[in-house]
N, C-alpha and C positions, 0 to 999 in steps of 0.2 A: 504494500500500500504506500502511495506516494506521500512524502512529507509536505506539509503546507505551513507557511509562516503566517501568523496572525498577530496583531498587536495586543498586548495585555493592558496597555494604557488606553488613552483615548484614540479612537480611529483617526482623529484629526492629526495626531502626531505623524502618521504615515501619509495620509491624504495631502497634507499641506506641502509635501515635498514633490508631489507628482506634477510634471509639466505637460504631460500628454494623457488625455483620457480616451481619445478615439482609438479603438482596438486595432484597426487597420494601419493607421499611421504609426502606432506604437510598434507593431510588428516590423514595419519597414525600417524604423529607426534602430530597433534592436539588431536587425540583420546587418545594417550598415555598421553599427558599432562593433558587431562581432568580427567583421572583416578588418576594421581599423585596429581592434584589440589584438587580433592575431598578427597583423603586420608589425605592430609595435613590439609585441612579445618576441617575435623572431629577430627583430633588430637588436633587442636586448641580448638574445642568444648570441648573435654575431659579435656584438661588442664584447661580451664576456669571454667568448672563446678566443677572440683576437688578442685580448689583453692577458688572458690567463688568470684573471682575477674576478671574483664574484663574492659579494657579501649580501645576503638577504636582509632587507630592512623594512620597517613598517611603511616607509615612503613608497617602496616598490609595490607593496600590497595595496596601498591606497590608489596608486596610479593604475593598477590593473582593474580596480573597480571603477575608477573614473572613466576609463575607456569603455567599459561595458555599459555604463548608465548615463553617459553624457547626453544632454538634451532630453533626457527622460526624467531626471530627478534633480531637484535643487541641491540635494545632499550627495551628489555624485562625487566619489573619491573622498568621502568623509565618514568617520565612524558614526554609527547610529547614536542618537541622543535620546532614545526612549527604549523601554524594555519590550521584548517580544517573546513569543513562545511558539513552538512547533506542534502542530496537531499530528496525530497518528504516531507518536513516539513518547516514551517516558522521559526522554532527555529534557532536563530543565536548562534553558539557555542562561548564560551569565548575564548579569545586569549590564546596562550600557556603561556604567562607571568602571566596570572591570575590563572592558574590551581593550583599551590601549595597552595595558600591562600584559594581557594574555597574548596579544599579537606580537609584542616585543619578545615575550617568552618563546613563542612559536618560531620566530626568526632566529633566536639564539640557539634553539634546538637544532635547526637545520645547519647553521654555521658550525656548531660544535660537533656535529655528526656527519660532516661532509665526506668523510672517508667511508661511510656506509654506502650500500648499493643505491644506484639511481632510482630503482623501483621503490625502495623503502622510503626515500625522501619524498618522492612523488606521492606515494600512498599516504604518508604522514600528513603532508600538506593538504591534500584533498579532503581528508577526514577532519583535520584540525580546524581549517577555515569553516567548514560546515558546523563543527562542534561549537565554535565561538560565535558564528553568525555575526560578524562585526559590522555589517552594513544594513541599511534600511531595505535595500533591494540589490539583486545581482549577486547574492552570496554564492549560489551554485556556479554561475558563469565565472565568477572570480576565482573560486576554488579550483575549477577544472583548468582554467588557463594558467594560473600560477603553478599548479602541479606540473602541467605539461612543459612550461617554460623552464622550470628547475630541472626536470627530467632531461631536456635537451642540453642545458648548460652543463649538467653533471656528466653527460655522455660526451660533450664536446662538439656537438654539431646539431644542425636542424635535422629532425627525423623525416625521412622521405615517406611517401605513401599516403593514400587516402582511401576511406575516411580516416581522419586522425582519431586518436584515443578519445578526445573530448567529443567529437562528433558521434562516435559509436555509443558513448554513454547517453547522449541526448536521444539517440534512436531507440535505446532500450534501457530505461532508468531503473527497472526493478532490481537487477543484480547490484547496481550502484547503491541503492538505498539499503539493501540487505547488508552490504559490506560496511556501510556507515554504522549501522546498528551494531554489527559484530564488534566494531572497534570501540563503541561507547562503553560496553560492559567492562572490559579490563581496566578502562580508565577510572572507573568507580573505585578501583583498588589502587589507583595511582600508577598503573602499568601502561606503557605504550605497546599495544599489540595490534598491528594493522595487517596481519597475515592475510585475512580475507580480501582486503583491498589490494594487497600486493599481488595475490593470485589473479584477481580481476584485471588489474592493469597489465600483468604479464600476458594474459590472453589477448587483450585488446591491442597491445603493442605488436604481438606476433601477427595479428590480422592486418594491422596497418603495414607492416613490413612485407607481409606476404603479397599485398597488392602490388608492390614493386616487382616482385618475382613474376607475378602473373602478367603484368604489363610487358615485362621484358620478353616473354614468350609469345606475345601476340604479333601477328603479321599484319602489315598494312594491305588493305584491299586495293 
């Protein structure tokens, strides 16, 4: 069952930040933002691999969200300033006052564990951003793009193939939500255990790379 975000304070806290109410226009802007977000993320990958240096910061996390929600939200690229909850899960989201420190802690974890596998770091980020839910909107899009960006940087190159891991998740979110829930339980005991998400990402990565192999074997008519 899909997770849905609802405000636990006044609905006005969420509504007042909306810039577009027309569903069709909103869909078009989201699609445009998705393309711009992907291009900017890949530019970040190129810059990091060229310099051989990368340090995940809250500013990068904020920028990823800004790109996803620009022209859609007044609070694009800003941490939420109200409390929210997620339906269809027992996970209780942190208060908005806790968000900045939790995002900084998340970044510190990635930087301190950079020697771990690229899949682990990607799985941790996609779960942790969803767990914190730092934004008023675009948390899933931000989590998936941040995860994919760090995966590429950790590997040292842009990953070839299509559909990408993020696109595959959007096409079938059920395993994604199940993997998020699996990671929530160990964290109640203070343990980071994202094995389920790692397995999911491994399979999706294999499918993305397999698309390159399939394309290589195709003949032009």
